[in-house]
C-alpha positions as CSV (number, residue, x, y, z in Angstrom):
1,X,126.6,123.8,68.1
2,X,125.3,125.9,71.0
3,X,121.4,125.3,70.3
4,X,122.0,121.7,70.7
5,X,123.9,121.8,73.8
6,X,120.9,124.5,75.3
7,X,118.7,121.8,73.4
8,X,120.0,118.6,75.3
9,X,120.9,120.4,78.9
10,X,117.5,122.1,79.5
11,X,115.6,118.7,78.7
12,X,117.4,117.6,82.1
13,X,115.6,120.5,83.8
14,X,111.9,119.8,82.6
15,X,110.1,119.5,86.0
16,X,108.5,116.4,86.5
17,X,105.2,117.7,85.8
18,X,98.9,112.5,85.8
19,X,95.5,110.5,86.9
20,X,94.5,108.5,90.0
21,X,94.2,104.6,89.7
22,X,90.6,103.4,91.5
23,X,89.4,99.8,93.0
24,X,88.7,97.1,90.5
25,X,85.1,95.9,90.2
26,X,83.6,93.4,87.1
27,X,80.7,95.2,86.3
28,X,77.4,92.5,85.2
29,X,76.6,92.2,81.7
30,X,72.9,93.6,80.6
31,X,70.8,91.0,79.3
32,X,68.5,91.3,76.5
33,X,64.9,91.7,76.2
34,X,62.7,88.7,76.6
35,X,62.2,87.2,72.9
36,X,57.9,86.6,72.0
37,X,56.4,83.5,72.0
38,X,55.5,81.6,69.2
39,X,52.0,81.0,67.4
40,X,52.5,77.7,68.8
41,X,53.5,76.9,72.0
42,X,56.8,74.1,72.3
43,X,57.0,71.8,75.2
44,X,58.8,73.4,78.2
45,X,62.4,72.1,77.7
46,X,62.1,73.4,74.0
47,X,61.0,76.3,75.6
48,X,63.6,77.0,77.8
49,X,66.5,76.1,75.0
50,X,65.6,78.3,72.5
51,X,65.1,81.6,75.3
52,X,68.8,80.6,76.7
53,X,69.5,80.4,72.7
54,X,68.0,83.8,71.7
55,X,69.3,85.4,74.5
56,X,72.9,84.4,73.9
57,X,73.0,85.3,70.0
58,X,71.3,88.7,71.6
59,X,73.3,89.9,74.4
60,X,75.7,93.0,72.8
61,X,79.3,92.7,73.8
62,X,79.6,94.8,77.2
63,X,81.4,97.9,76.6
64,X,84.7,98.0,79.2
65,X,83.5,101.0,81.6
66,X,85.9,102.4,84.4
67,X,85.1,102.0,87.6
68,X,84.3,104.6,89.6
69,X,85.8,105.7,93.1
70,X,84.0,106.0,95.8
71,X,85.9,108.3,98.8
72,X,84.1,108.6,102.4
73,X,85.0,112.2,103.6
74,X,83.9,113.0,107.5
75,X,82.9,116.4,106.9
76,X,84.1,118.8,109.7
77,X,81.8,120.0,112.6
78,X,82.4,123.7,113.9
79,X,84.4,122.3,116.6
80,X,86.6,120.0,114.2
81,X,85.2,116.8,114.9
82,X,83.8,114.7,112.3
83,X,80.0,114.7,111.9
84,X,78.5,111.6,111.7
85,X,77.0,110.6,109.1
86,X,79.6,111.4,106.0
87,X,79.0,112.3,102.9
88,X,80.0,110.3,100.2
89,X,81.9,111.9,97.3
90,X,81.7,109.9,94.2
91,X,84.3,110.2,91.2
92,X,85.3,109.0,88.1
93,X,88.6,108.0,86.7
94,X,89.6,107.8,83.2
95,X,91.6,105.1,82.6
96,X,94.9,104.6,80.1
97,X,95.9,108.6,80.1
98,X,99.0,107.4,78.3
99,X,99.8,103.7,77.4
100,X,103.2,102.0,78.3
101,X,104.5,99.9,75.5
102,X,107.6,100.4,76.3
103,X,107.8,99.7,79.7
104,X,110.8,97.1,79.4
105,X,113.1,100.2,78.1
106,X,111.3,102.5,80.4
107,X,112.2,100.7,83.6
108,X,116.1,100.3,82.6
109,X,115.9,104.6,81.9
110,X,114.6,104.6,85.9
111,X,116.6,102.2,87.1
112,X,120.0,103.7,85.5
113,X,118.4,107.3,86.7
114,X,117.7,106.2,89.9
115,X,121.3,105.0,90.2
116,X,122.4,108.4,89.2
117,X,120.3,110.4,91.6
118,X,121.1,108.2,94.2
119,X,124.8,108.6,93.4
120,X,125.5,112.2,92.5
121,X,121.8,114.6,92.2
122,X,120.5,113.3,95.5
123,X,123.0,113.9,97.8
124,X,124.1,117.5,96.0
125,X,120.6,118.6,96.0
126,X,120.1,118.1,99.4
127,X,123.6,119.4,100.3
128,X,122.8,122.8,98.1
129,X,119.2,122.5,100.4
130,X,121.1,122.2,103.9
131,X,124.3,124.9,102.9
132,X,122.3,127.7,101.7
133,X,119.7,129.8,103.3
134,X,116.1,129.3,102.7
135,X,115.5,132.9,101.2
136,X,118.6,132.6,99.3
137,X,116.9,129.4,97.9
138,X,114.0,130.8,97.2
139,X,115.4,133.7,95.5
140,X,116.8,131.1,93.1
141,X,114.0,129.4,93.4
142,X,112.0,132.6,92.0
143,X,114.2,133.7,89.1
144,X,114.3,130.2,87.6
145,X,110.5,130.4,86.9
146,X,110.5,134.4,86.6
147,X,113.0,132.8,83.3
148,X,110.0,131.3,81.9
149,X,107.5,133.6,82.3
150,X,106.9,134.2,78.1
151,X,106.4,130.8,77.7
152,X,103.3,131.3,80.0
153,X,102.1,134.0,78.5
154,X,102.8,133.1,75.0
155,X,100.4,129.8,75.5
156,X,98.0,131.8,77.7
157,X,97.6,133.6,74.3
158,X,97.3,130.7,72.5
159,X,94.7,129.2,74.8
160,X,92.6,132.2,74.1
161,X,92.9,133.0,78.2
162,X,94.0,137.1,77.3
163,X,93.4,137.8,81.3
164,X,95.7,135.1,82.3
165,X,97.6,136.2,79.4
166,X,97.6,139.6,80.8
167,X,98.1,139.0,84.6
168,X,101.5,137.0,82.8
169,X,102.7,139.4,81.4
170,X,102.4,142.1,84.6
171,X,103.4,139.6,86.9
172,X,107.0,139.0,84.6
173,X,107.8,143.5,84.0
174,X,107.0,143.5,88.1
175,X,109.0,140.9,89.1
176,X,112.2,141.6,86.5
177,X,112.2,145.0,87.4
178,X,110.8,145.8,91.3
179,X,111.9,141.8,92.0
180,X,115.7,142.5,91.0
181,X,115.3,139.9,87.5
182,X,112.8,138.1,89.5
183,X,114.5,137.2,92.5
184,X,112.4,138.4,94.9
185,X,108.1,137.3,94.0
186,X,106.8,141.1,94.5
187,X,103.9,140.8,92.6
188,X,102.6,137.5,94.1
189,X,102.1,139.8,97.4
190,X,99.3,143.1,97.9
191,X,98.8,145.6,95.6
192,X,99.2,143.6,92.9
193,X,98.3,139.5,94.0
194,X,99.0,138.1,90.5
195,X,100.3,134.5,91.4
196,X,102.9,132.2,89.3
197,X,101.2,129.5,87.2
198,X,103.4,127.1,84.6
199,X,101.7,126.6,81.3
200,X,103.7,125.2,77.9
201,X,102.6,124.3,74.8
202,X,102.0,120.9,75.8
203,X,99.5,121.4,77.8
204,X,98.1,123.9,74.9
205,X,98.5,121.0,72.8
206,X,96.2,118.6,76.1
207,X,93.8,121.8,76.1
208,X,93.2,121.0,71.9
209,X,92.4,117.7,72.8
210,X,95.9,115.8,71.7
211,X,96.2,112.6,73.6
212,X,99.6,112.4,75.4
213,X,101.0,109.3,73.0
214,X,103.3,106.7,74.6
215,X,104.4,107.2,78.7
216,X,108.4,107.1,78.3
217,X,111.0,107.4,80.8
218,X,114.3,108.9,79.4
219,X,117.0,108.8,81.2
220,X,118.7,111.8,83.1
221,X,115.2,113.9,82.0
222,X,112.7,111.3,83.6
223,X,108.8,110.9,82.9
224,X,107.3,112.3,80.4
225,X,105.2,111.8,76.9
226,X,105.2,112.1,73.4
227,X,103.4,114.7,73.7
228,X,105.2,116.6,76.5
229,X,108.4,115.8,74.7
230,X,107.2,117.8,71.5
231,X,105.7,120.6,73.7
232,X,108.9,121.2,75.5
233,X,111.3,121.3,72.7
234,X,108.6,124.3,71.4
235,X,108.9,126.2,75.1
236,X,112.7,126.3,74.7
237,X,112.5,128.3,70.9
238,X,110.0,130.9,72.6
239,X,113.2,131.9,75.2
240,X,116.3,132.8,72.7
241,X,113.7,135.2,70.6
242,X,112.8,136.8,74.2
243,X,116.2,137.0,75.7
244,X,118.3,136.8,72.9
245,X,120.6,134.2,71.2
246,X,123.1,134.3,74.8
247,X,120.9,132.1,76.4
248,X,122.0,129.3,74.3
249,X,125.5,129.9,75.1
250,X,127.5,126.9,76.9
251,X,128.3,129.8,79.8
252,X,124.9,130.6,80.2
253,X,123.1,127.3,79.7
254,X,125.6,124.9,82.1
255,X,125.2,127.0,85.6
256,X,121.5,128.0,84.2
257,X,120.3,123.7,83.8
258,X,122.4,122.8,86.9
259,X,120.8,124.9,89.6
260,X,117.5,124.2,87.8
261,X,118.1,120.2,88.4
262,X,119.3,121.1,92.2
263,X,116.2,123.4,92.7
264,X,113.9,121.2,91.6
265,X,114.8,118.5,93.5
266,X,115.8,119.7,96.8
267,X,112.2,120.9,96.7
268,X,110.5,117.2,95.6
269,X,113.2,115.4,97.6
270,X,110.1,114.7,100.2
271,X,107.7,113.6,97.6
272,X,110.6,111.1,96.2
273,X,111.4,109.3,99.4
274,X,107.5,109.1,99.5
275,X,107.6,107.3,96.0
276,X,110.6,105.6,95.6
277,X,111.5,104.2,99.6
278,X,110.3,100.9,100.5
279,X,107.6,101.2,97.3
280,X,106.7,98.0,95.9
281,X,106.8,99.4,92.0
282,X,108.7,102.7,92.6
283,X,108.7,103.0,88.7
284,X,104.4,102.8,88.6
285,X,104.5,104.7,91.1
286,X,106.6,107.8,89.5
287,X,104.1,107.1,86.0
288,X,101.1,107.3,88.2
289,X,102.3,110.6,89.9
290,X,103.1,112.0,86.9
291,X,100.7,111.6,84.8
292,X,98.0,112.3,87.6
293,X,99.9,115.8,87.8
294,X,99.9,116.3,84.1
295,X,96.2,115.7,83.5
296,X,94.8,117.4,87.0
297,X,97.2,120.6,85.6
298,X,95.0,120.2,81.7
299,X,91.9,119.8,83.0
300,X,92.5,122.7,85.3
301,X,93.2,124.8,81.5
302,X,89.7,123.6,80.2
303,X,87.7,124.4,83.5
304,X,89.1,127.3,83.1
305,X,91.2,127.5,86.3
306,X,94.6,127.4,85.8
307,X,96.5,125.7,88.8
308,X,98.5,128.8,90.8
309,X,102.2,127.0,91.1
310,X,100.7,124.1,88.7
311,X,103.8,121.4,88.6
312,X,106.4,123.6,89.6
313,X,105.2,122.8,93.2
314,X,105.8,119.6,95.4
315,X,101.7,118.3,96.3
316,X,100.6,117.9,99.7
317,X,101.5,114.5,100.0
318,X,101.0,111.6,97.8
319,X,99.8,107.9,99.0
320,X,101.4,104.8,98.6
321,X,100.2,104.1,95.1
322,X,101.8,107.6,93.5
323,X,98.7,109.8,94.3
324,X,98.7,112.7,95.3
325,X,96.4,113.6,97.7
326,X,95.2,117.8,98.3
327,X,94.6,118.9,102.2
328,X,91.1,118.3,101.3
329,X,91.3,114.7,100.7
330,X,93.3,114.0,104.2
331,X,91.6,111.9,106.5
332,X,90.0,114.1,109.4
333,X,91.6,112.6,112.7
334,X,89.1,113.2,114.8
335,X,90.1,115.3,118.4
336,X,90.7,113.3,121.7
337,X,87.5,112.9,124.0
338,X,88.6,114.0,127.5
339,X,86.5,112.2,130.1
340,X,84.5,114.4,132.1
341,X,83.3,112.9,135.7
342,X,80.2,114.1,137.4
343,X,79.4,114.3,141.0
344,X,75.8,113.6,141.8
345,X,74.5,116.6,144.0
346,X,74.5,115.8,147.2
347,X,70.4,115.4,147.8
348,X,70.4,113.0,144.9
349,X,73.0,111.0,146.8
350,X,72.3,108.0,148.8
351,X,73.4,107.8,152.7
352,X,76.4,107.1,153.7
353,X,77.1,103.4,155.4
354,X,77.2,103.2,159.2
355,X,81.4,102.1,158.4
356,X,81.5,105.5,156.9
357,X,82.1,104.2,153.4
358,X,80.5,106.3,149.8
359,X,78.3,104.5,147.5
360,X,79.7,102.8,144.9
361,X,80.1,105.0,142.2
362,X,80.5,108.0,144.3
363,X,83.1,106.7,145.7
364,X,84.8,104.9,141.8
365,X,84.4,108.7,140.7
366,X,86.4,110.2,144.1
367,X,88.9,107.8,143.7
368,X,89.3,108.6,139.7
369,X,89.6,112.1,140.1
370,X,91.8,111.7,142.6
371,X,90.6,113.4,145.5
372,X,88.8,110.4,147.7
373,X,91.3,110.4,150.7
374,X,88.8,108.3,152.9
375,X,89.7,104.1,153.0
376,X,86.3,103.3,152.8
377,X,86.8,104.0,149.4
378,X,89.0,101.0,148.7
379,X,85.7,98.9,149.4
380,X,83.4,100.7,147.7
381,X,84.0,99.5,144.1
382,X,86.5,96.7,142.3
383,X,86.9,99.3,139.5
384,X,88.3,101.9,141.9
385,X,90.8,99.9,143.3
386,X,92.6,98.2,140.5
387,X,93.1,102.2,139.2
388,X,95.3,102.9,142.7
389,X,98.9,102.2,142.2
390,X,100.0,99.7,144.6
391,X,101.7,101.4,148.4
392,X,105.3,100.7,148.3
């Protein structure tokens, strides 16, 4: 009974851990090569009909290829302003990372979970964030994820990433001892510089090519896939082997799961608001956000560069369709341009008239600079006169 409670409540503490939708463009079919002429030349009308029939018979069924996503990212100059002639970055998109055959059921579970979140989880997490000092919340956050380091270690071994497994073991040993059960992340600082990385058996399955399976949105648990659901269950079997059966007791499971939910919900509060508030389809945003981040984490594993933080940290930002945005993908806004006014040297200036009025260009410049006191300036240029505030 205690093991069943441990499994069910721990599922609630699973962190939502992801593909990027793109512009849709029709791709023209590719026609087959022309058919060779026959020995006896037919008439013009017969030739056209024969070629049309042969072309229609030889055109193969076109394979549906996902379109490309084209983004223009202006490279910054040394002063921070964008350089004219921006580079074009072309990236591919893999569609259908996880099918959603149970969308109607998933949406019902999503609405029920949102109702619970609006009534209980969200307010409690915001009160948790507002009441506890930042350093206390950071210590709880560190403790919760240091507790899962054995899971990260085992899965790095299963992925044959011995170096990352050794780093994870060192992190766990340093933070559990010098960091007081992981409350202080000593291993991240000098001289160790060992960042925290997330990993799990679902990542191991994805690393070896196991597909996601159907997308699921479970009550309380949130977004997941069949592969991630199975992988999370295997991960929870590792912890009792590390810490003993006491971690399956309700006295430990309930407070640990409660702190995990409050910590995660408070960390992702801003992200969830962007995903759900005033969104055309909050469910689709949540699905896209989850699948995008999960796939990014597995892709990084395959490249041999596991993400620092991974699914445990909120993204920099998300767009209106739920796609995470990295800092380097944000639009670069050029700094405001401050106009400079240059006055021509006296030698190049035109001589003043008998009435004492300055040339139009000089008068307008002096008026914009706020330095002109000559009454003749008011008749020098219409532009300068309209800029001046009317006298009281």
